[in-house]
C-alpha positions as a Markdown table, in Angstrom:
| # | Residue | x | y | z |
|---|---|---|---|---|
| 1 | Met | 121.4 | 119.7 | 175.3 |
| 2 | Ile | 120.8 | 120.1 | 171.6 |
| 3 | Arg | 124.3 | 118.8 | 170.7 |
| 4 | Thr | 123.5 | 115.7 | 172.9 |
| 5 | Ala | 120.3 | 115.2 | 171.1 |
| 6 | Leu | 121.8 | 115.5 | 167.7 |
| 7 | Leu | 124.8 | 113.1 | 168.7 |
| 8 | Ala | 122.1 | 110.6 | 169.9 |
| 9 | Ala | 120.2 | 110.9 | 166.7 |
| 10 | Ala | 123.4 | 110.5 | 164.6 |
| 11 | Val | 124.4 | 107.4 | 166.6 |
| 12 | Leu | 120.9 | 105.9 | 166.0 |
| 13 | Val | 121.0 | 106.6 | 162.3 |
| 14 | Ala | 124.7 | 105.3 | 162.1 |
| 15 | Thr | 123.9 | 102.0 | 163.9 |
| 16 | Ala | 120.6 | 101.3 | 162.1 |
| 17 | Ala | 120.5 | 98.4 | 159.6 |
| 18 | Pro | 120.8 | 99.4 | 155.9 |
| 19 | Ala | 117.7 | 101.3 | 154.9 |
| 20 | Ser | 115.1 | 100.4 | 152.4 |
| 21 | Ala | 114.0 | 102.4 | 149.5 |
| 22 | Thr | 111.0 | 103.7 | 151.6 |
| 23 | Glu | 113.0 | 105.1 | 154.4 |
| 24 | Thr | 113.3 | 108.8 | 154.9 |
| 25 | Asn | 116.4 | 110.8 | 153.9 |
| 26 | His | 118.3 | 112.5 | 156.6 |
| 27 | Leu | 120.9 | 115.1 | 156.9 |
| 28 | Ile | 121.8 | 115.4 | 160.7 |
| 29 | Trp | 124.5 | 118.0 | 161.4 |
| 30 | Asp | 126.0 | 120.2 | 164.1 |
| 31 | Ser | 128.9 | 122.6 | 164.4 |
| 32 | Asp | 131.1 | 124.2 | 167.0 |
| 33 | Pro | 130.8 | 128.0 | 167.5 |
| 34 | Gly | 134.0 | 128.5 | 165.7 |
| 35 | Ala | 133.2 | 126.4 | 162.7 |
| 36 | Trp | 133.0 | 128.2 | 159.4 |
| 37 | Pro | 130.7 | 128.7 | 157.8 |
| 38 | Thr | 128.0 | 127.1 | 160.0 |
| 39 | Gln | 129.2 | 128.9 | 163.2 |
| 40 | Gly | 127.4 | 126.8 | 165.9 |
| 41 | Ala | 124.3 | 126.1 | 163.8 |
| 42 | Ser | 122.8 | 122.6 | 163.6 |
| 43 | Gly | 119.9 | 120.8 | 162.0 |
| 44 | Asp | 118.1 | 117.5 | 161.5 |
| 45 | Trp | 116.7 | 117.7 | 158.0 |
| 46 | Thr | 114.5 | 115.0 | 156.6 |
| 47 | Ala | 112.0 | 114.6 | 153.7 |
| 48 | Pro | 110.1 | 116.5 | 152.4 |
| 49 | Asp | 112.9 | 119.0 | 152.5 |
| 50 | Pro | 114.8 | 119.0 | 149.1 |
| 51 | Phe | 117.8 | 116.7 | 149.3 |
| 52 | Ser | 120.0 | 115.1 | 146.8 |
| 53 | Val | 123.4 | 113.2 | 146.5 |
| 54 | Trp | 125.1 | 112.7 | 143.3 |
| 55 | Gln | 128.4 | 111.9 | 141.6 |
| 56 | His | 129.9 | 115.2 | 140.2 |
| 57 | Pro | 131.6 | 114.8 | 136.9 |
| 58 | Asp | 135.1 | 115.5 | 138.6 |
| 59 | Leu | 134.6 | 112.4 | 140.8 |
| 60 | Lys | 133.4 | 114.2 | 144.0 |
| 61 | Val | 130.3 | 113.3 | 145.8 |
| 62 | Arg | 127.9 | 116.4 | 146.2 |
| 63 | Val | 125.2 | 116.5 | 148.8 |
| 64 | Lys | 122.7 | 119.4 | 148.5 |
| 65 | Ala | 120.0 | 120.0 | 150.9 |
| 66 | Thr | 117.4 | 122.8 | 151.9 |
| 67 | Gly | 116.3 | 122.9 | 155.5 |
| 68 | Pro | 112.8 | 123.6 | 156.8 |
| 69 | Arg | 113.6 | 127.3 | 157.0 |
| 70 | Asn | 115.0 | 127.4 | 153.5 |
| 71 | Glu | 118.6 | 127.2 | 154.7 |
| 72 | Tyr | 120.7 | 125.8 | 151.9 |
| 73 | Met | 123.7 | 123.5 | 152.5 |
| 74 | Gln | 126.1 | 121.9 | 150.1 |
| 75 | Ile | 128.7 | 119.3 | 151.1 |
| 76 | Asp | 131.4 | 118.2 | 148.5 |
| 77 | Leu | 133.4 | 115.2 | 149.3 |
| 78 | Ala | 136.7 | 114.7 | 147.2 |
| 79 | Arg | 139.8 | 112.7 | 147.2 |
| 80 | His | 143.2 | 114.4 | 146.7 |
| 81 | Asp | 144.4 | 111.7 | 144.4 |
| 82 | Gly | 141.5 | 112.2 | 142.0 |
| 83 | Gln | 140.1 | 108.7 | 142.3 |
| 84 | Arg | 136.3 | 108.0 | 142.5 |
| 85 | Ile | 134.9 | 107.8 | 146.1 |
| 86 | Thr | 133.9 | 104.3 | 147.2 |
| 87 | Glu | 132.9 | 102.8 | 150.5 |
| 88 | Gly | 135.6 | 103.3 | 153.1 |
| 89 | Ser | 137.1 | 105.9 | 155.6 |
| 90 | Tyr | 139.1 | 108.8 | 154.2 |
| 91 | Val | 141.5 | 111.0 | 156.3 |
| 92 | Asp | 143.1 | 114.3 | 155.2 |
| 93 | Gln | 140.7 | 114.7 | 152.2 |
| 94 | Arg | 139.0 | 117.6 | 150.7 |
| 95 | Val | 135.6 | 118.6 | 152.0 |
| 96 | Leu | 133.7 | 121.8 | 151.0 |
| 97 | Val | 130.8 | 123.1 | 153.1 |
| 98 | Leu | 128.6 | 125.8 | 151.8 |
| 99 | Tyr | 126.0 | 127.3 | 154.1 |
| 100 | Gly | 124.3 | 130.7 | 154.4 |
| 101 | Gly | 125.9 | 131.9 | 151.2 |
| 102 | Phe | 129.5 | 131.3 | 152.5 |
| 103 | Val | 131.9 | 128.5 | 151.7 |
| 104 | His | 134.9 | 126.9 | 153.3 |
| 105 | Thr | 137.1 | 124.1 | 152.0 |
| 106 | Asp | 139.1 | 121.9 | 154.5 |
| 107 | Asn | 141.8 | 120.0 | 152.8 |
| 108 | Gly | 142.5 | 117.9 | 155.9 |
| 109 | Ala | 138.9 | 116.7 | 156.6 |
| 110 | Glu | 137.7 | 113.2 | 157.4 |
| 111 | Phe | 134.7 | 111.3 | 155.8 |
| 112 | Thr | 133.4 | 107.9 | 155.8 |
| 113 | Val | 131.3 | 106.3 | 153.2 |
| 114 | Asp | 129.4 | 103.3 | 154.9 |
| 115 | His | 127.2 | 102.4 | 151.9 |
| 116 | Leu | 127.2 | 103.7 | 148.2 |
| 117 | Ala | 125.1 | 102.3 | 145.5 |
| 118 | Tyr | 124.5 | 103.4 | 141.9 |
| 119 | Gly | 121.2 | 102.9 | 140.0 |
| 120 | Pro | 120.9 | 101.7 | 136.5 |
| 121 | Asp | 121.2 | 105.2 | 135.2 |
| 122 | Gly | 124.6 | 105.6 | 136.7 |
| 123 | Asn | 123.6 | 108.1 | 139.4 |
| 124 | Ile | 123.9 | 107.5 | 143.2 |
| 125 | Ser | 120.9 | 105.8 | 144.4 |
| 126 | Glu | 121.9 | 105.0 | 148.0 |
| 127 | Phe | 124.4 | 106.8 | 150.2 |
| 128 | Glu | 125.3 | 106.4 | 154.0 |
| 129 | Gly | 128.2 | 108.4 | 155.3 |
| 130 | Ser | 129.6 | 110.9 | 157.9 |
| 131 | Val | 131.8 | 114.1 | 157.6 |
| 132 | Glu | 134.1 | 116.0 | 159.9 |
| 133 | His | 135.2 | 119.3 | 158.5 |
| 134 | His | 137.5 | 121.7 | 160.3 |
| 135 | Gly | 137.0 | 125.5 | 160.0 |
| 136 | Ser | 140.5 | 126.0 | 161.2 |
| 137 | Asp | 143.2 | 124.2 | 163.4 |
| 138 | Gln | 141.8 | 125.8 | 166.5 |
| 139 | Pro | 139.6 | 123.8 | 168.9 |
| 140 | Gly | 135.8 | 124.4 | 168.6 |
| 141 | Ser | 135.9 | 124.8 | 164.8 |
| 142 | Thr | 134.4 | 121.5 | 163.7 |
| 143 | Phe | 131.3 | 120.8 | 161.5 |
| 144 | Arg | 130.0 | 117.3 | 161.7 |
| 145 | Ala | 127.3 | 115.6 | 159.5 |
| 146 | Lys | 125.6 | 112.3 | 159.2 |
| 147 | Ile | 124.0 | 111.7 | 155.7 |
| 148 | Ser | 121.5 | 109.0 | 154.7 |
| 149 | Tyr | 120.1 | 109.1 | 151.2 |
| 150 | Arg | 117.8 | 106.9 | 149.2 |
| 151 | Arg | 116.1 | 107.8 | 145.9 |
């Protein structure tokens, strides 16, 4: 039931028109029981929970969020070829997920950047995307997230 509600919320966010600067930031995520490090946990985190998306100096995009119960999550998206991430779909790339003090990197992850904009200061000002990270090659080990960010 919770997974269905999260999926419906993610679809709603994914199909919405591009957000304005006043819209709420969202990190909607869920995971299978065998997903590491999230192990079946899920969340729908919105403002005022602390949330940021920024371009890391080594060209990865880093998402940091703290949930309503002070759960901390970090998601790093990176290309194997070392190039800067732009709008588009990426398959078999590097995604790191940190949650509950544990971290796991999937070098065969998938992510999509639907919208990416930079502000005058060179920092990411808008980001819309989704992530699929696998804890292993076994069924039931997937972490999924939908990210919507405006600053």
